[in-house]
N, C-alpha and C positions, 0 to 999 in steps of 0.2 A: 456801450452793450453793443456785442456783435450781432450784427444782422444774419439771419438762418432761419432754418425750421423750428417752429416753436415747440419746447419740450413742457410736457404736460406730466401731470401725477403720476398717469398710467405708465409712463417713460420710466419712473424712479420704482415701479414694481407694484402700484396702489392703484385699483380698480375700483371706479365708483359703480359702475355698470353690476359688476360682482356683488357690492356690498348692499346695493337696492335689491339684489335678488335673495341674499342671506337675509337682509332684515326682513323681508315679504315674511319668509318662512318663519323667523323667530315671532313676528308679530301673531301669525296663524298659531303656533304652538303654544306661545305667552297666554294669549287671549282664553285659551282652553283651560287656564286655571285661575282666572279670575274669579272674586266673589264682590258681593255688594260695599265689601271694605277697601275696596282698592277704588281710589278716587283718579289718579294718574298712574299711567302705566309705560309700555313701550313707545318710545317717540317725544319722549319730556326730556328736558333737562335733568331733572329728578324725579321720582315716581313717589305718590302719596298713598298712604294706607290709614285709613281711620280705625284708631282703637277706642272702641266703643265703651267708656267709661263706667257706664252701669252694669258692664258684666263681671267687673272686679272691685272688689273693696280697697285690696292694695296691691295693684299689678306691681311684678316686676319683670322688667323686661332683660332676656338671655339671648346672647348673640354667640356667633363662632364662626371662624373661616378655616377652610382647608380645601386640599386639593386631594388629587388621588394617585400621586406618585408616579411611579416609573410603570404602573399599568398600562398608562398610556401606551408605551411602547409595544405591547400587546395588541392594542387595539390597530396600530399602525400597523402593525406585520401581519394580521389577519383580515385589514381592511372593515373591520367591524366597529361603527362608531354610534350605533344605537343604544349601546346599555352604559355605556362610561357616564353619561350624565345622570343615570340612574343612582349610579357608585357614588357620585357627589353628593347629591341632595340625600339620598339615605345616610350616608356617612354622617352629615351636617344633622341630620334630623336627631339621628341617636346622639349626639355629643351634647343636644340640649334637651334632650327628651331625659337623660339620666339626671338632670337638675331639675326635672318635673315641669319642663317646658311643653307647651302646645305650639307648634311651630305657625307662625303667621306668614310670614314673606321669605321670599328667597332671590338673590341676585347671582348673576354670572359673569366670572371673566374667562374671554376666548381670545386666544391670541394665536396667532399665526403667520409664516412669512409669505405665502399667497392665498388668500382667500379663494375657498371653493363652496360655493353656495350649497352643494349638495351634500357635502362633509358638514358643514356648520349645520344645515339642518338637522340631519341625524343626530347629532350631539344635543341640539337644542329639543328635539322630538324627545330623547331620553331624559332630560330634565323635567320637561311638561308632564311625562308619565309619573313621574314620582312624585312630583308636586301635587299633582291630583290626588296620587294615593295618598299623601302624606295631609291631604286638606291645607296647602301650603301654596300660597298664591306666588308666580314667578312673574314679578312685576318691573325688572330693568336688569342692568348688566352693562358690560363692555364688550364689544368685538372689535378685535384691533388687528390690522393687515399691517405687519413690519418686515419687509422685505431685509434679507442677509440676517436676520434674527435668528431664525429657526429652519433647520433642514427640510429639503423638499419634502412635502407630505405629512409634516410635522405640525404640531399645535400643543399649545398647553391650556390647562382649564383648572379653574378654580372658583370657589363659591364661598358666599357669604348670607347668612341665614339670620334671621331674628324670630324669637318665638316669646311666649309669656306664661308666667303663672302667679297666683295668687301668694303672696310672702308666706302665708302659714302652709303653703302646701309646696315650699321649696324642699328639694333634697340636697342638702350640702354636707351630709355625712353625721350631723348631729343627733340624727335618731336613730343611728346604727346603735344596737346593744349586744352585749355578751350573750350569748345564746343563740343570736339569729341564726335562721338557716340559709345557706346560699344555693340558689337555684341559677344553673345554667341552662341559656336558651341555645341551641346549633347555630352555627355559621353555616352559610353553602359553600364557604372554600377560603378562601387566603383574603376576601374581602378586598381591601384595598391597602395591605401591610405586608411586608416580607419580599415584595417584588424584585428588588434587586438581588437578593440572593437566591431566589427562586429561578428567575431567568437565567441566573450564572449556572445555577446546578442543571436545568433543564436542558439549556440551548448549547452552555460551552462546555460543562464537564459531560453530560451523557450523550450531547450530540444529537439531541431531538431538535424539530422542526414545530413551528405552530400548528402543523396539520398533521404529524406524528399521531398516531391513534395507539394510545396504550392500552392492554387488557385491564389493569389492575385500575386503570382511572374509568374505564367504561366509555372513553370519549376522546376527542384530541386534546393535545396541549393546549391549545388555543382556546379551546372552549372550555377546558378547565380553570384556565387560568381567567378567563372572562365571566365567570359566573357572577351574577350581580351581588355586590354587597347589599344584604338585607336592611331593611328598617324594623326596628323593634318596640315602633311608637305603640302601636294598639294593646299586644300585653302590657307594656309599662303602665299605659293608661288605664287598662283595666283593673289591674293590682292596685293602682292608685286609689282608683276609685271608691275601693272597697276597704282602704285603709289598710292594705297587707301589704304596701310597700315601704322600706324604711330608706333602702341606697341603693344605687345601680351602677355600674362599671362598665363602659363600652370598651370591649377588648380591641384596642389598634396596635397601633405600634408600641414594641413593649410587651406585648402579650399579657397575659394573664398574671407574670409576676410583677411587671411594673404598673398596669392599670386598676388591679382591683384595689391597692393601698388607696388610690385616689378620692374613693367613697368612705373611708375608715376615719374614723375620729383617733386622736391621739390614744394610747395605753391599748390599743384591741389590735389584732390581727387576724386574717382570715386563715384558716384551714381548710385547704383543698386537697381531698381525695383524689389521686390520680389514679386512672383506671374506672373512674366512676362515670363516664362517658362515652361514646364511641366516638375514636378519632379518626377523622377522614384519610380516606386512601391517600391522597394527595400530601399528606405531611408526613405518611408512613416512607411514600416514595422519596421524598425530598430528603428526609433523614438518612435514607439508604443512601442516596447517591452520594449525598456529602457527608457520610459518617458523624454527624452532627451529635454532641453530647443532648441528654433529654433537658437540663437547664437552659441551653442556647436554644433548643426548640421551644420549650415553653416561653422565653423573652424575646424572641422575633416573629413567632407566628402564632393565630388565635386556637390553633389546635383542636379545632371543630366547636368553640365558644366564643360567640359572638356579643354576649350579653351575659352579664353576672347581677341576680338581684339578691339583695337582702331582705329577708321576710322573717317576721316573728316567728322563733322555733315552734311556739305552741299552734302556730296557724299555717304551718308547712302545708300540710295535707291538703288545707282549705285552699292553700294559693296553688299548690299542682292540682287541685280538681278542677279549679277557676280555669287555668291554662289548656288543661283538658277538653273542657266542654268548648275551647276556641279552637281546638285543634292544633294547639300549639305545643310540639313536642318540648320536653324539658327535662333536666335531670336535678335530682340532689346531688350536689357535688362538694360540700363542705359546711361548714359554721365558723361564727365569730366567737374568739375566747380572748380572754386577756394576753396580753405582750405587746411587743414593739410594733408598730405600725408597717405591716408587711404579709406577704404570703408565707405560709408553710406547708409545705408538700407532705402529704402522708401516704 
């Protein structure tokens, strides 16, 4: 072995000191989400969560993993890192809530080329905020510093969630019936889908920058694109508690067209009336810039509807009233009828 200066991990681009600073921030934000069911959390090789058997007769665990796609690129461009974690948690919460699950715990994966404790702390702060809002414990994850894997100032973020439902309360499509009403809950914007096309249209085709303020949006392009993907857990749980919910579809990648059939049994279709809800200005803007056909828009973006709920037709007024009492805007956007499992626009 050649003699000379010792080569350390820091020389390879990995800083133990910065990792320690990041870990301290992570522990602080994660502990804010803990509840008595968390037995071991940040710092252990594995996190332990106690599922109290007395709470359920036949508990079913429901899990999901996801990311936030190229919405990360907007966070990098604007230097805004405290909302992207909220997007991730809420997206994952919605994905299991539509199957009847109450979230239990969440784990994240954060990877970057050069760790910056300040940025990492902001991302984890967002995770913590959303976990607290959804009654979910942030009990672990992975923070990876990998030189040469990512461009300077960039990172990747993914999440894994576990929830629980009583077996009899699972929403798996079998409860949806002909004549059920479809209720749409509004989105805040693009949520976490369609960003590759949206960025191309706004930044390349139209030539806007993230700090360009557009009158039709009432804000800058960057702020519009970073609007937080909202959680629909509370309205879903409220309707389910009153036995008013038969099915739910989270409108993510694939839009209304591809996601709504995921809650349908065979031989039933969803008839959706276009124009029955207000389309957000950002979608009109994107369609105009790209001259995008209506069917492509409905298959790429949520078009202002982030969640579709199937409720008994005879109970639709009651369901809408419950949502109104919660100050939750909702729109009657269609119904279920016989037919091939798909969406029919009217």
